[in-house]
N, C-alpha and C positions, 0 to 999 in steps of 0.2 A: 026707966031703963032703954025703952025703946027710942025716946028721944036722944038719949046720950049715943046709942048707936047710930042713929041717922045722924047726928050732929057730927061724929068722928067720921062716917062715911063721906059726908058732904064736903067736910072739911079736907079729907083725904083727896077727895076728887078735885076740888078747887086747887089745892097745893100741886097737885099732877098736871093740872092744866096750866097753871102759872110756870112751873118748871119749863114744861114743853115750849109755851111760849116765849120765854126770856132766855132759853138755853142758847148757846153759840150753836151755830150749824156745825153738823158733823163733817169732818174733813172728807174729801172725796179722793180715793187713792189715785196716786199718778205713779206710772211706772217709769216716767222719763227720771235719767240719771240715778236710777237705783240699782242693787245688786239683786233685786227681785223679779225683774222682768221673766214671765213665765216663758216666752219664747227663747229668751236666752239661757234660762236656768235648764231646760231640756237638753240643750246643746252643751252646755257647761256639764251637765251630769254625764253625759256620753263621752266627753273628753275625759273625766276624771276617771271614768270606767276603763277607759283605752289606757291611760296612764298608771293606772294600777294593775291592770293586767300586765303591761310591759315591765313594771318593776317587779311583779311576781316572777315573771318569766326570767328576769335577769338574776333574780335571786336562785332559782332553779338550777339555772346553767351554770352559776357559779360555785353551787353547793354540791353539784355533781361531778 
């Protein structure tokens, strides 16, 4: 039983090592030409909030 467990452990370790060795490299994130740029996102969110406040103020004035 010990040999079976040891064999499974060794086989799992070898499989993991081979998977890491032959795996494709992980893609590096690039913020160029995306909508996910953190610097632009904070400005975009601020702009959306201003637009929402303006739309809300317009609704309040037209309703009252």
